[in-house]
N, C-alpha and C positions, 0 to 999 in steps of 0.2 A: 596556710591558715586555712585555706578554704576546706580543706579537709577536716580540720578539729571541728569548726564551724559546723559540717555537715552530722560531726559524728554528736557535736552537744546538741545538737536539733532530734537526735534520736533517742538519745538518754533523757531530754524532758520529756520528751513524747511516752519515754516507758513508764518512767516515774510514776508521770501524771495517770498513765494507766494504772498502774501500783496505789493510786488514793493517793502519794505524797503530797501534803500542802503544799500551795502554789509559793507562802512563801519563801520553803525550805527551797522548792525547785527555783527562784529568780536570785536566792544567795549562791546556789549553786553556778549558773551561768554568768553571773557575777566575778566569783571567784575562776570558774576558768577563763574570763574574757581578759580578767587582772594577768593571769599569769600568765598567757599566751601572749600578752603586750610585751610584757617583761622577758619574755624569753626571746622574741623577736629581735627585742631592741639591744638584749646582752649578743644575740647572732649577727647584730651588726658591726658591735662592737666588736665581736672577733672576730669577722669578717668572716664566717662562715656559717652553713647552715648544719640548724642538728633540729630533726624532724621529731615531734612527740608520739611519743608511742602510744599506741590503743589502751595497752594495760596502765593504767596511773600505779600501780604498785611499783615499777618499773622508774619511775620518772627523777625519782630523788635521787637515783645513782648516777643521771645525765646533766639533772637542771645545775646551773650555776648557784653560787652563794645566794646572790639577792634572792632567789627565787626560793629558797628551803621554805621560808614561812609560810610563803602561799600556797606550797604542794601539803606543807602541815595543816593548813586550815580549810583546803579542800579534801584531803583524807577523814579531818574531824566532821564534816558535813557530811560523806557518803556514809560513815560509820554510822553517824545520827539519824538517816532517814535507812540507814540498813541494806545499805550497797554493798560496803564491803564489813568484813566481821574487825570485830573489838580491838583483833593486834594491829589493822590496816593491813593483813596481807604480811606479818612478819611470818607466826608458823605457831602450829598448835590451835588458831583458832578457825571459823569456818569464813576462808574468804574467798569463797564462789562467787562469780556476778549472778545477780537474779536472772532467771530461766531468759525473760523477756527483752533482757539487756543481750544476755550471753546468745541468745538465738538469733538476734539482729546483727550482732557483731561477726558472727559463724555466717551468717547468709552473705558481709562484705567479703569474707574470704573466699569465700567460695566464688565469688566472682571473678577470681585470679584462674579458675581450670577453665575457660574457655578461652578459644585461639581469639590474640589480637586482630588477626586479617578475616575470622569467618568469626560472626560473634552468635552466629547458631551451631557452630562444632565447637567440642571439648575438645582443648590441648590433649597433646600426644603424653603429657610427664604427667597428666589427672593423676597416677598414682602415687609418685612423689609428691606431689601439694598435700592428696590428702593423708598421709604419713606422715607430712610436717605438721599438720593442723593436727591431729591426732596428741600432739603433747601440751594441745591448749585445751582436748577436750576431756581426754582420759584424764583425770585425777588433776588437770589444767585449771586455772582461774574460768575458762566457759564451764565446764564441769557438764555436758552433755552424753546423754548416755544414745545408743545405736539410733532407738527408735528416732531421737528427738536430730540425730543428724541426719537422718534419712529426710527426716520432714525440711530440713533447711535445703537437701538437697532438692526436693518435691518443689519448693517455694522460687527459689533460684531460677531451674529448668523450665518450670511453668510461665515465669515471666519473660525467657527468652525464648521459649515458643510463641508466646501470644504477639512479642513483637517480630519475629525474626520469621514466624511458621516455619522451625528447624524440627521437621518431620524426625532426622536421627534421633531426637531426645526423649520420644515418646516412649522406646523402650525402658529407658534410664528411669523416666515417670513411674511408667508399669511397676517396676519392680521395687521404688522406693516408698511407690503405696502400698502394695501388697506387705511392705516390711513397718509399717507402720501400727499394726495392728497385733498388740500379743494376748496370747489364752491365758497367761497370770496377770493381766493385767491389773485388774483387781485385787488380787493377792499381793500383788506387788505395792498400790497402794494401800492397802491396811496393814501391810507391814513395816511400814514409813513410819516411824514414832517419834520425828522430828515433824514440827509444823513448820517448818521452812522444806521438806522435804515435800509433804503433803502440796502445802501451795504449790511447788513447782510443776506436782504433776497434774491440777486441779489446770495451770497456766496450761502447760502444753496439751491438755486434751482439749482448751478452748484453743489453744491456735492452730489444734488439728483440724477441728471442725468448721475454722474459718477457713482454711486453708481449700481444706476438700471442698466446703461448699462452694469457694469459689472456683475451682477448677469445673466441679458441679456445672455451673452456670456460664460458665466461661466456652466449658465441648458443646454442653447443650446448645448453647446459640450458635455455634457451627454445626451443632448436626441439623438445627432445624433448616437448613437448606443446604444438606449436602451434596445436592448437584452443584452446586455453586461455587463452596467452598473446596472439594472435593473433585475437581474436574474429572480428572487423567492418573488420581491416585488411591487407589484401591486400599494400597495399603496401609495410608496414614490414615483414612477414614477408620480402616480397623483398628488402629492402634490407637485412634482418640475413643471408640465404641468401646474397646477395652477399660482404658482409663476411667471413660465417665463410669463404666458398670461396676471396676473396683471403688470410685470415690463415692459412689453413692451407696453401694454395701457397706462399705467404712463409716459412713455418716453417722453421729450417736444423736439421739434424741437431746434438744435442748428448750428451754422455756420462751416463751414471747419475748422476754426483755433482752433475753442476747440482742445486742446490737448489732454483731455483725447479718446474723439473719435478714435484719430488713435492707440491706443491701445485694440479697440475693437474688434469683429471678423467682417465680411465682413456682413454676415447676422444683426446685430446689424448694424451697422453703418447705413445701407442702409433705417434700418427701420426708423432711426433715420431723418437721412437727409430725406425721404418721409414723416415723419410725419406732418399733419397741425397742425399750432396753435389753440391750445383750443378754441380761440374767431374767428377762420379766417370767420369760413362759417359754414350753420347749417350742410351740410354734414360731417363733422369732423372727427364726431363717426362713420360713415357709410365708411368710408376711411380708419379709420385703424381697424378695421374691417378686411374689405378687404385685408390686409395689414397682417394682422396675422394670416389669412387663408391661405396666399401663402407662408408662410414661417412654417406655420405649416406643411403643406401638403409637403416641400421639407424636413424638420426634421424627419417626416415619410420617404419619401424614401430613404434618406440618411442611415436612420438603417435599414430599408430593403435590403438597397443594400450591405453593412456592413454584414450581416445578411446570407445572401445567399453564400458570401465570405467563410465565415466560413464554412456554410452545403456543399458547392462544394469540400473544403480542406477536411473535415471529411470524404465526399465518399470516394474523390482520395486517402485518405491516408490508409485506410483501404482496406481490401482485400475483399471489399463488390461484386463489381464487377466481378472479377477474380473467386469468390465461383459460383455465377450463372452462370455465363457461364459454369461453369463442369456440369452445369446438361443441359445442352441444345444441340444439335444436331449440329454443325454450319453447315455440309453438305457443300454446294457450297457458303456460305457464308463467305464475306470476315470477318477476324476477327476485322479488325478497326469499319466494321460497327456492328456487334454484342456486340463492347464496347462500342459504342458510344449510340445502344438502351439501354444496360443495365444500362448504365449511367443515361439517361432521367429518366429508370421505377425508380432506386433508387433514383434521387431527385424529380419525383411527389410524394416518398410515405414518404419523408421528407415533403415537402411542406405540405401536409395533416396536419403534426401535428404543422409544423410552423401556418397555418392559424389558427388551434387552439387554438396553445398560441397569436397568433398576435388578436384574435377579443378580450382577455382581456387586454393586451397593448395597442395596437391602440386605442382603445377604448376609453384612457385619454383624445386625442384630440376633442374629441367630442364637448367641448365647445370651444374650438378653431373654430370650422370648422361647428357649426350648431348655428343658432339661438335658442332664450331661449324656442321656442314654439317646435322647432325640437328637442330637445334633451328628450329622453324617460325617461332617468333617469341616475344621476350622477356619473361620471365612480368610485369613491370611496364611493358608499353609502355603510351605514353600514350594509345594508341588503345583500349585495355581496361580503363584503369583503373577507368572508372566503371560499365561493363558488370563487371564484376570486384566489385568493392564492393558492387553490388549484389543481385548475385546471394548474395554469402558473408552479406550482411546478412540477406535473404529466408531464408537457410536455417539461420542462426544463431538468428534470431528466431523461426522454428516450435519451437524445443527445449524453449521456456516453454510450449508448450501442448501439452495432453495427444493422445496417439497414436491415442486413440480417435475426438477430433476433428479431425484433421484427415482428407484427402482422400487414403485412400492406393489411388487408380487405380492400373493398372500403365502407362496413359501417360506418367507423370513419369518414368519408366523409360527409355523411347523418347526423350522427349528429352534424356534426361543422354548417353543413345546418339551422339544424332545430333551434339552440341558436343563430347563426347568423338572421335568418328569423326576429328576436323582436327588434333587431338595428337599428336604423333610418338612412334611407340611405343618401349617403352624406358624412356621418361621417368619422372617424378616421381609423374606421377598412373596408371603403369602398378607402380609398387613402393608404391605405396599400395593398390592393388588387391588385390597379391597378400597384403600384409598383412592385410586385411580376408579373405583366404581363408583364411589360418594360425587368422585369428579365430573364423572360423565353425566352421572342423573341429572347436575346442573346444565349441563348442557345442552342435554337431550330435551329438560324442559322448557328452556328457553327456547328453542323453537319449532318446537312440539306441535304449532296452533298452525306450524306453514302445511301439515302435511295431511289433507285431506281426501288423497287419492292415491293409485299407484300410477306413479308417472316415471319416466327414466330418473331424472334427477331424484326422487325421492329413493325409485328402488336400489339405486347406487349406495348410499348412504345407510338404507338397512342392511344392504349385502353387509357393506363395510363393518357397519357396528355389529352385526352377527357373528364377526370372524374376531371381533376383540371379547365377543361374548363366551365366544366356544373358547378362549384361551382365560379368561376369568372363571369361567363354570368346569373348567378341567380342575383350580388347584383349591376353588373355591363352593364350589357343588351347582346342583344344577339354579338353586335360587339367585344365583350373582346375575346384576342387571335387568332384572325386572323390565326395564322402561325399552326396553329394542321390542320384547311383544307389546308388551303397550303401544307403542308407536306403529307398529306392524298392523296390527289389529284395527286402529284408527283408520289407516291408510286402507287396508281391505275391504270397512263397512263401506268409507265412503265410495271407494271404488265400484260395489256390489249394489249402491246406488245408481249409479250410472250407466253400468254395463249392458241393463235390460235395453232402454231406451238407445244405446246407440247398435247394439246388436242389434233390435231390430229396423233400426234405419237401414243400417247394411244388409240386412236381407232383401228388405223391398231395393236396394239395389242390385242386387247381385241376380234379383231376377228381371229386374228392366233390361239387362245386359244378357242373358241368357239366349243363348243360339239354338240349343237344342240338339250341339252335333256332340257325338262321341270323340272325345278324345282322341281315342286310337283304336288300332284293332284289341290291341291288347288290353287297354283300358275303357270298357264298354260301359263309360258314364260320360257326364255332361261336364263343363268349367264352374257351376253352382256349388254340384256339393263339394269340390274340390276347394272352392274360393271359401265356403262356409267352413270346412276344420281345419284348412290353414289356417284362420282365422283364428279359429277358438283352439289348437294347434300352439299358435304364438301367445294367448293369454293364460292357458296354460303353462307354459313356459314361464311365462311371467309372475303365476303366482308362485310356482313353483322356487324361482327364483328368489322370492319375496319369502318364504316360509318354512323353505326345507330346512334349515338350520336353528327355525326356531319351534318354541311348543307354544302353540294355539290351540286354543278348544275345539276339539269334534265339531260343537257348532261352524266353527266358520271352514271349514271344509266343506262338512254337509252345505252351504250355503253356495259355495262355488260349483259345486258336482249339481248345484239342482239350477245353477244357472246355466252349465256346459247343457243339459237333459234339456230343460226348458227351449233353448235355445233349436239344438236339434228338432224335438217337439213342432218345432214353429215352422221348422224347413221343413218337414214330412208332412204335416199339413196344409201349407201354402204346395206340396208336389199335388196336390190332388185337388185342392181348392181353387186352383189358376187352371186348372182343366177348364174349357170350355163346357158349356153343360147343355147339358142333353134333352133333347126335345121327349115329348114321352110318344113312342112308336105307338101303334094301331098291335100291333105284335104284343106289346107291353102291356096294354088294355084288357085285354081278356077277354073281347067280343062275345058275347054268348049269342051264336047263330040259330043255334037251335031249339031256343031257351032254356037250356040246359041248367041248372042251380050251380052248377061247380065243372072244373071242370076234372076229368079224371089226372091229367096231368100234375094238380094240386098233392096227388097222392103220393110223390115220387119217394123211392126207399130212401131209410134213414141211411142207409150204407153211405149213399154216397156223399162226399165232404162238402162241406157249407160254400157253394161258389152261390152263383146268380140265382135266386131263390125263387121259384114258380110262382107266378101270383094264381090267385084263386080267380075263375071268371064270375063277372059280375052277371048277376039275373036280370033279367027284364031287358035288355038290351038289344031291340029291335032294328039294330044299322044295318040300313040298304046295302049290300053289295057292292052294288054298282057303284055306288059312293068313295069306295075304299081307293085311298090314294098313299100312294107314299110319302114320308114328312117331305118339304121342301130341302135342297141344300142351301148350308149356314158355310159364311166364309172362315169364321171362326174354327168349325170341326173339318172342314175341308182342309185349313191350314194345320192343324193339328194331327202329324202322321202319326202311324203305330208303329212306325222306329222312335219318333220323340215320345211316345207311351211305351216303350219297351224299354226307353232309356229312363224315363222316369222311376220309372217299378227298380231295374238297377239300384239309382242315386238312393233309394232310400233303403234297400239290403246292404249298403255299402255305407250309408249314415251309420245303421245299426251297428255295422261291425268296428266302426271308426272310435265311435261313442264308446264301445270296450276298450278300446285301444288308448285314448285317451287318459281312461282313469286306470288303467295298467300301468299309463306311463307316470301318473299321480301316483301309485303305489308306490313302485318302483325308487319316485325322488323323497316321498314324502310318508314315513315309518308310520303315521299316526294313520291313516288315510286306510291302509292294511286291515284296521280293528272294524271300519266300519260296512254296515253288509252290503249285500250286489246290490247292483241296480237292477232296478225292474224293467227289463225291456221288450214285456208282453205288449205293448203299444205300437211295438215297430212290427210286428206279425200282423197286429189288426190292421194298418195303414198298409199294409204290403194286402191284403182280402180288401180291405175299401179297393186301392187301386185296379187294383183285376178285376174286380166286378166293373169298374167304371169301363175297362179297357175290351170285358168281354162284352158288356151291354153296348157300348160304341161300335165294336167291328159287328156287330151279330143284328143289331137296331137300326143301324146307321149307314154303315156303310153297306149292308148284304139285304137290308129292308125293299128297295124293290125288286130285288129280284127273287126274295119269299115272296112279296105279296103280288107282283103282276105275272112275274114269269113261271113260279113253280106248280106245276101240276095245272097252267092255264096252255091251251085252251082244255087240254084232257090230260089226265095220267097217263094215256098210253103214249101221247107224244113221244119222242126220243129226246127233242130236247128240250123237254119241258121237265124231261128225269133229273133226280137229286145229284147224279153224276155229274151235269154241268156245272151245279153249283159250288160244285166239291173241285172241281177240277178249276174251275174263273176265280171261284171266291175262298173257299177255305184253305187249300191248299198255299197260296203266295201268304198267306199270312200266318199256315202254320210255320212256313219254311224260316219268314223273317223272325218271328219271334224265339224258334230254334236257335236261331242265328247271333241274336240279341242277350236275349234273356239271361240274365246268371242262373247258372243251374240250379242254386237252392229255390229257386221259384219257379221254376219251369214246369215241375209237372201238375203247381196247383195253377197255372194259368190255361194249361193247355184243359186241365180238368173244368177252371172253370168257362171256358167257349166250349167245352161240351155240354157242361148247363144248361147256357145260355140257347145252344142252337136247339136243344132237345125243346126247351121249353117255347122259342120262336116255330119250330116244325109242328108242334104239337097246336099252334095258333093255326097254322095255316091248314092242319089235316080237322079243327074244328071249323075251318070255313064252306060256304058252299060251294065246293070244286065238283059238283056231280057226279062224285065218288061212286062207284058201282061195285059188285060181287068180282066183275072179272080185274078189276084196281088191286083185289085185296093183295095177290102175288105179286106184281109188281111194289105197291106200297112195301109189303117183305122186304124187299128183294133191295130197297132203294137202303132200307132200315139195316140191312146186312152190312150193305157196304158202307154206309156211315160207322158202324161201327169197326168194320176191318181199317176205315179209313183213321179211328182214335188209335186202333192198335199197332199201327205202321209207326216202326219208329221205334217201339221198348218204353215210348215216353208213361201211358198207362197202364195199369193190371189190367187183361183182358174182362175177370170178372168183374171189376169196380166197371168198369163199359158198359157189358152189359146188363148189369143189374141196376144202372141207373138210365138206359135207355130201355127199361123193361116196360114202362109204362107204355109210352107210344104206340108200342103193339096193340094194346089194348082199345087206343083212339084209333088205327087205324080198321079194327075189327068193327068198330062202333059208326064209323064212316062209311065203310062198306054195306053195313047192315042199313044205314036210310038209303 
């Protein structure tokens, strides 16, 4: 009874769709109810059960006598509405069921091919059952051709798949879908000379569109979050994508008045309205393929978006970020910035695993996005099933483990890239990466305001993002994820604003702590220069870590190099400016003892290198010789030893060398810096010359001033103890020996030459003093000059001709002094 009433309801629905008047449908329902009631009563009287056959034409052969009138009346009504032919199913007339009814009945029959114990599995005797059904379809009352039977099979299998998630049914559905369209379909329809045949074809096409649209909508709903619906079974997803693709490509265009379109999803509805007629133009297939690509990319993007939301929630709902912060000293950093940074780091580490899994899942869309010759390998090929499933299972199994417990090494990204490089460009994996890039744009934009300088947590975030950008750019091009460069640029700009002040304060502290003691016999420099370049090396490493994998503009690199050079310049300048101020010596003032307009020493030969420049004597100065006295000793100058000054000079030399080392280090790490012009280090040489001038002046005009003013040629030039030899032995010789033992070989010659020039200048001042020089002193003074010349030639530091030419003006002063 229940079965009959269910069939009656299906019949009523089918008749209503056919446009049968409601009065006729009600009459049929009443006649069937009456017939059913009488047969049940008859069965009770006979104490036996006589089931009602679905084929009403055979009912007369099994019905009891009192049911014959009801059967005849029902047959007449069915003939009236066109369900049965005029002969009522006897012979010669059209006794076929209408397609709508026949299709529903055949679907009910197909329900019996499934295993009762496993509703999602087809029974092993499927072939025998289908053969039995053919007696009803091939020339029988159902009269369904092969395509109509495939449509019914597709309908039943899809319903089972929807309720049971029976993946083994996917190949059956794909095969059935591919058999729905015939190349001769339009000619078959044109050849149908019967109105009933044409109507049947129209019913079939409408029903086919209904079912294909429903399948496309159902599968698309799954594919919009394929990582959730197919967590470990890539094969099932590949089958669903293939079924969705086949269903979409087989959709026929329909008007907006078609009722079933209103129940489909918006994507399928747009597809159906945009799909061209099969015979509309030669580009119909290309147009359909383009629509398919657009929707396939939309499905991938939707799934990536949903999966990213789950990843974010998983990170936010665990204590991972707090755990990371527990190992980081926040110092002056705001907590919000640290949390934002560590969240980005956790997100990028999770993305590496998502990329690995996505490569296998999104590859299933390659057939939708690529042309036939672009597809390297079918996504569900038998040779890759096990590897694909293993990778997917491994990736998804890690989701249940807190990110803090996983291996976050960068090496995993290289493995992904190595495998991804085998995929054809423009496929599903690239579409997924584009979607990931859009999602990362939102994540970076949300926290960008927190990154205003370069600090530990921010640097970690940028490095992690840069590794993700590398993976994206290896597939999508260099323009992918530009937000990483923008973030790094913002951090660098803020850092550059802070660095000069911090470096200046650090430099002041370095000089306060400096003790001017050489580090070791092998490293003849002091701790301050090491401290300065240790700090610069650290910030250079930080900058390299920040930008080495990014494409920042050259102006950013130039700004950083300028900061380095400015700090080294400041240090070198401070090496000279922090020296004790030298008082002006009488030997430097150029006293004109004889009222001369100028000293002959002022005309030293140009061939001599620029060292302590001889100063012209001032005319008109009639200072009393008896008032001459050495400059009073000063504690600051006495504390500043020659050893310390030589170490300062070495620091300048080493600073220039290390600045070039830092630049080369950056050039090796950052390719863009290799294109920048070389640094101008001429200022280092000038700083060395300035310090050499100071050392020579201090040693001669301060340390040797007393001897030169009060002892040299006093009381007489002929006095042995007043000769120049005493000055050389007790004064200049220890100084030069110390210089040779400490000063860098690169500057030793320049320093000794500076000493020679300053000694010449001071000696010239002495010769111009009223020392009572007479003619008999000429040879003594010349002998002293020859001894001084030999002294500075000793050791081969200075060239002989250079020394001689530098001292030649002194001989003229000797002659002038002895003539007076």
